[in-house]
KEKOLMAR-705939 format. One line per field, with one value per residue (C-alpha): residue in one letter; x, y, z negated. Coordinates in nm, 2 decimals. Layout:
% KEKOLMAR-705939
resn: c(A / ...)
px: c(X / ...)
py: c(Y / ...)
pz: c(Z / ...)
END
This chain:
% KEKOLMAR-705939
resn: c(M / S / K / I / V / P / L / I / S / S / G / T / K / G / P / L / G / V / L / H / L / P / R / L / W / Q / K / V / S / L / E / A / A / G / K / I / A / D / G / Y / P / G / I / G / A / G / Y / D / S / M / V / I / A / G / L / G / L / D / A / E / A / V / R / S / Y / I / T / N / E / K / P / T / Y / T / Q / F / E / A / W / I / S / A / Q / D / G / A / T / L / G / D / D / A / I / G / A / L / N / D / S / I / A / G / Y / N / H / D / A / D / T / K / A / G / I / L / G / A / C / G / L / E / S / G / A / D / D / A / I / N / L / N / N / L / D / D / W / Q / E / F / H / A / A / E / I / A / G)
px: c(4.66 / 5.02 / 5.12 / 5.36 / 5.64 / 5.64 / 5.98 / 5.95 / 6.19 / 6.09 / 6.38 / 6.19 / 6.00 / 5.74 / 5.68 / 5.55 / 5.89 / 5.77 / 5.98 / 5.79 / 5.47 / 5.52 / 5.57 / 5.26 / 5.06 / 5.19 / 5.12 / 4.77 / 4.70 / 4.83 / 4.63 / 4.31 / 4.37 / 4.43 / 4.79 / 5.01 / 5.26 / 5.19 / 5.34 / 5.31 / 5.03 / 4.87 / 4.90 / 5.12 / 5.22 / 5.56 / 5.65 / 5.29 / 5.14 / 5.42 / 5.36 / 4.98 / 5.00 / 5.28 / 5.07 / 4.76 / 4.56 / 4.32 / 4.43 / 4.09 / 4.03 / 4.36 / 4.27 / 3.92 / 4.04 / 4.30 / 4.07 / 3.77 / 3.94 / 4.25 / 4.45 / 4.78 / 5.06 / 5.03 / 4.65 / 4.71 / 4.94 / 4.68 / 4.41 / 4.64 / 4.70 / 4.32 / 4.25 / 4.15 / 4.41 / 4.68 / 5.02 / 5.23 / 5.46 / 5.84 / 5.91 / 5.66 / 5.77 / 6.14 / 6.07 / 5.88 / 6.15 / 6.41 / 6.22 / 6.19 / 6.56 / 6.67 / 6.47 / 6.67 / 6.53 / 6.59 / 6.89 / 6.68 / 6.50 / 6.84 / 7.00 / 6.70 / 6.71 / 7.09 / 7.09 / 6.82 / 7.04 / 7.35 / 7.52 / 7.68 / 7.68 / 7.53 / 7.33 / 7.15 / 6.88 / 6.54 / 6.52 / 6.83 / 6.74 / 6.39 / 6.53 / 6.74 / 6.44 / 6.22 / 6.49 / 6.53 / 6.15 / 6.13 / 6.41 / 6.25 / 5.90 / 5.99 / 6.34 / 6.43 / 6.08)
py: c(6.18 / 6.07 / 5.72 / 5.54 / 5.30 / 5.02 / 5.02 / 4.73 / 4.47 / 4.12 / 4.03 / 4.16 / 3.94 / 4.02 / 3.83 / 3.52 / 3.50 / 3.50 / 3.67 / 3.92 / 3.91 / 4.27 / 4.39 / 4.20 / 4.37 / 4.71 / 4.66 / 4.54 / 4.82 / 5.08 / 4.93 / 4.94 / 5.30 / 5.38 / 5.49 / 5.21 / 5.33 / 5.24 / 4.91 / 4.76 / 4.50 / 4.45 / 4.08 / 3.97 / 3.64 / 3.62 / 3.65 / 3.76 / 3.44 / 3.23 / 3.36 / 3.33 / 2.97 / 2.88 / 2.99 / 2.81 / 3.13 / 3.24 / 3.55 / 3.70 / 3.65 / 3.83 / 4.11 / 4.14 / 4.14 / 4.41 / 4.62 / 4.61 / 4.61 / 4.82 / 4.63 / 4.72 / 4.47 / 4.29 / 4.27 / 4.11 / 3.85 / 3.78 / 3.73 / 3.49 / 3.29 / 3.26 / 3.12 / 2.76 / 2.57 / 2.83 / 2.67 / 2.83 / 2.55 / 2.61 / 2.36 / 2.51 / 2.87 / 2.77 / 2.60 / 2.91 / 3.15 / 2.93 / 2.95 / 3.32 / 3.38 / 3.13 / 3.28 / 3.45 / 3.66 / 3.56 / 3.72 / 3.97 / 4.10 / 4.12 / 4.31 / 4.55 / 4.63 / 4.67 / 4.88 / 5.11 / 5.16 / 5.23 / 4.90 / 4.64 / 4.37 / 4.29 / 4.05 / 3.75 / 3.71 / 3.87 / 4.02 / 4.24 / 4.32 / 4.41 / 4.64 / 4.82 / 4.85 / 4.99 / 5.24 / 5.35 / 5.39 / 5.58 / 5.82 / 5.88 / 5.95 / 6.14 / 6.29 / 6.35 / 6.48)
pz: c(-10.90 / -10.90 / -10.80 / -11.03 / -10.93 / -11.19 / -11.36 / -11.61 / -11.47 / -11.39 / -11.62 / -11.92 / -12.17 / -12.43 / -12.76 / -12.58 / -12.41 / -12.05 / -11.79 / -11.56 / -11.77 / -11.90 / -11.54 / -11.42 / -11.70 / -11.59 / -11.23 / -11.27 / -11.53 / -11.28 / -11.00 / -11.22 / -11.29 / -10.92 / -11.00 / -10.86 / -10.60 / -10.24 / -10.14 / -10.48 / -10.53 / -10.87 / -10.82 / -10.54 / -10.39 / -10.56 / -10.93 / -11.02 / -10.88 / -11.02 / -11.37 / -11.35 / -11.22 / -11.46 / -11.76 / -11.63 / -11.58 / -11.31 / -11.12 / -11.10 / -11.47 / -11.54 / -11.31 / -11.45 / -11.81 / -11.75 / -11.54 / -11.77 / -12.11 / -12.04 / -12.31 / -12.45 / -12.37 / -12.70 / -12.66 / -12.31 / -12.46 / -12.73 / -12.46 / -12.28 / -12.60 / -12.65 / -12.30 / -12.28 / -12.08 / -12.11 / -12.08 / -12.35 / -12.48 / -12.50 / -12.22 / -11.98 / -12.05 / -12.02 / -11.68 / -11.56 / -11.68 / -11.51 / -11.18 / -11.20 / -11.30 / -11.03 / -10.74 / -10.46 / -10.18 / -9.82 / -9.64 / -9.45 / -9.77 / -9.95 / -9.66 / -9.64 / -10.01 / -10.03 / -9.71 / -9.84 / -10.15 / -9.94 / -10.04 / -9.82 / -10.08 / -10.42 / -10.63 / -10.47 / -10.73 / -10.68 / -11.03 / -10.97 / -10.61 / -10.71 / -10.98 / -10.72 / -10.49 / -10.77 / -10.87 / -10.51 / -10.47 / -10.80 / -10.69 / -10.35 / -10.51 / -10.82 / -10.79 / -10.43 / -10.36)
END
């Protein structure tokens, strides 16, 4: 069974307008299918946890729903909308998106990602650095062989 590097960017939004939510869905879906690339958690401590907490959700409920129901992305958003206590107002989503867009990796993480990509300098924000990291991992796993 092949392992898949998730390539949906944390900078992507679905119809609810939440950054990173499509990537979270993809990662948990891949994990549930046993197909997520090594080194990628289904629900990690960074953006994944930020989004789950920001939406007022429970991480295990998210994992359980995706694992058991195997929803499409829009079905996942509909499930979120139906959850008691979900925080989906414009102000809350705006604040969550601002925190995601404004997050920067520490200097060592940035240097490691840029170095692996053969770059000496580049973006500071985690979204763009994570994109570079994903593309590098994808290339190594699927193209370079």
